[in-house]
N, C-alpha and C positions, 0 to 999 in steps of 0.2 A: 503494500499499499506506498502509495507516494503521497509526499504532500504537497499542496498546491502554495504554500506561502513563501516567501522570498525569504534569506538568512534572515536579513533585517526585522523582518515583521515576526521571524519566528523568536529570534533574540529579544524584541522588545514586549511580547506575550510572556516569556520565561519571565523577565524583569516583572512584569506586571502581576504575574501569577505569585511571584515570590513575596512583593512587597502586601498583597493579600493576605497571603498565608503568616506574613511575620507580624501583622496586625491583626489578625484572628485571634496567632498564638497569645500577643500581648494581652489582649482583655482576658481570654480564656483563661489565662495563667493567673490575672488576678483575681478573677470570678472565683477561680476555683479555692484560692487562698482565703477570701473573704467568706463565702458559703459554707455551710455543710454537705457534703456528696450525697445529697438528697435530691430526688426530683420534686421540682414546686408542685406537680400535679399530684401524682401518686403515691409518693411517699416511698419509694422504694431508695434503699441504701445502695452506693455504689462505690468500690474500692477494688485495686489493683487493676487486674486486667479490665474488667469490666468499666474501670473510670472512662474509659473512651466511650462509652455508651450515654454519657452524661453529656450535653451542649450547653452552649450559652443561648439563652432566648433574649432576643431585645422588647420588652414590654411594648414599645411604641412601634415595634416594625420598623425600627430606622437603622441599619447596621452602621451607620456612620455618628449616631449618638451614643458617645461612648463615655459619660462621666467618669471621674478617677474613683468617686465614692460608688460608685456599680449600682446606682438607684433605676438606670434603666436595663439592668438583666436579672434573670433569674434561671436557675440552672434546671432543665427541664432532660427527661429522659428520651430518648430517640422516639420512640413512638408516641409520647404527650408533645412532643416539639412538633413532629407532623399531624398530631390531630390538632395542635393550634394555630399552625399555618392554613391547614385546610378549613378549620370554622373563620379564620379572618379571610380568607379567599372568596369562602360563601357569603360572608359578610358583604363582602366588596359587590358583589354580582346580583347579592338578590337585593340590596339596600334599595328604598325608597326611590332616590334622587337616582340612582343607576338608568340610566339608558339601555343597559342590556338587562333588565330586568326581566324573566320569561312573563308574557302576557297569558293568561292561562283563561279560558273561557269559564264563564261562571255557568253551575249547573244550575238546570231548570227542570230535571225530571225530579219528582218526588214518589216515589216508589209507595209510600205509605198512602198518599192522600187521600186514596178512595178505601181505604182498610174498614171503617166503620161500614161502608155499605156492603163491601164483598162480606163479613161477618155475618150481618143482618141477610144476608139473600140464601146461605149457607143454614140459614135456621129453620 
């Protein structure tokens, strides 16, 4: 498999990826020192090799907002972190002001509308 990128572009991509990784490792290390190694949602504890399953979640969903006091961070396990981002995505998609909110037809059929008359007719 060959790459379509020029050597300069590949080098720039590598530099940017390294910068992103070091930035993330910086706030992750700080969060792991500040907070107990427990998921903030399901309360599972993590230690040893399983510590890698604990992620730093940004409460405001802005990964550039990294205050030194950690007020925008919480530690979540991989499952709870994925769930939180799925819920956030759903909220954005289905919000009232969203232009992409699915329009559903209002139900007009009422299966029990004639129930009393049907019950009388069987008597």
